[in-house]
N, C-alpha and C positions, 0 to 999 in steps of 0.2 A: 504494500500500500504506500502510496505517495502522500505526502503532507500537502494539503490544499491551503492556499492563501486566501485571505478574506477576513471579514469581521465575524466574530461570534455573536450570539444573541446577547450576551452580557455587555459586550462593548457597544452594541447598538442601543441598548437600554440606557447605558451610562451617557452616551452622546445625546440621546433624547432628553434625559433628565437635565443635563447642562443647558441644552437649548431651551427647555421649558423655563428654567430659572432665569435665563437671560430675557426671555419674552415677558415674564412676570415683572422683571425690573423695568423694562421699557413701558409696560402698561402702567405701572405705578408712576413713572416719570411723566407720562402723558396726562394722567389724572391730576397730578400736582400742577402741571402747566395749565390745565383747564381751570383749576381752582384759582390759580393766580390771575389768570385772564379775567375771570368773573369778578374777583375782588377789585381789580384795576378798573373794570368797567363801572362797577357800582360806585367806586370812589370818584370817578370822573363825572358820573351823573349827579352824585350828591354835591359836587363842587359847582356844577352848572345850576343846580337847584338853589344853592346858597347865593350864587351871583344873581339869579333871578329874584330871589327874596330881597337882595340888596337894591336892585333896580326898582322893586316894588316900594321899598322904603323911600328911595329918592323921589318917586312919583308922589307918594304921600306927603313928603316934605314940601314939595312945590305948592301943595294946596293948604298946608298948615301954617300957623303963625310962627311956631317954634319947633325945633327938633325934639324937645322934651315932651311935647303933648301932641303927638300925631293922632289924627282923628280915626275913630273906628277900631274894630278888632283886627289889627294888622295880621296876626297869625292865622286866624280863621279865614280872612279874606284871601290871603296868599294861598292857603291850602285849597280853597275852592277854585282859585285861578289855576294852580298847578295841577290839580286832580280833575280838571274839567272833563277830560276824556278818560274814564276809568279803564277802558280796554287797552290803552297804550301808555299807561303810567310806568315809566322805566324804573322808578325807585321801588325797592322791595318793601321799604319801611317808611314811606313818605308821611304816614299818618302821625309820626312821632316827632315831626319837626318842632323846634322850640326857638322862639325869638324872644330874647330877654333884653329889655331896655335898661340902661343904667346911664342916666343923663342923656347925652347925645350919642353914646356908644351903644350899639346893638350887637348882641351875640346871637348868631344863628347856629344852631346845633342840629345835625342830622345824623342819627345813629344808622350805621350800615348793617348791623346784624339785628336779629330779633331775639327777644328775651326767651322765647319758648324753644328756640333751636340751639342746641349745644354745639352744632357744627360751625357756628359763626364765631367761635372764640378768637379767631385771627382778625376779625373785623374790628374796626374802631368807630369813632364818631368824628365826622367832619365838623370842625368848629371854625366859624368864619366871623371875624369881628369887623364891624362897619362903624366908622365915626362920621356922623353927619355934621355939616357945618351949622353953626348957630346963625340965626338971621339977625 
């Protein structure tokens, strides 16, 4: 009998195991990239929402006597304006926007994660401070 060359079944299974572990690593890397892209998108949208709230404040300032007493419920009016079309609202958690006036400085906070979802631990809050000029 002559010795035949080639792979044995054990060698083939070991190669398949190594290939499978490599593919699992690539899949985990792809999931991490997708998660990072989603976080980046949400942060960008929250920044746009904060800038929109700032522009809303500037519009209110134009009609007001002073930056300390802007008329109306700014926060609820802005939410109505931003969430006008519920089907295309890009913010996951837009309902928890917070506009806090302190003199002529307004702090706009938009949380990126939701309290009931533990997967959002990497998310933070976009905080945007606006100082309106005194008239």
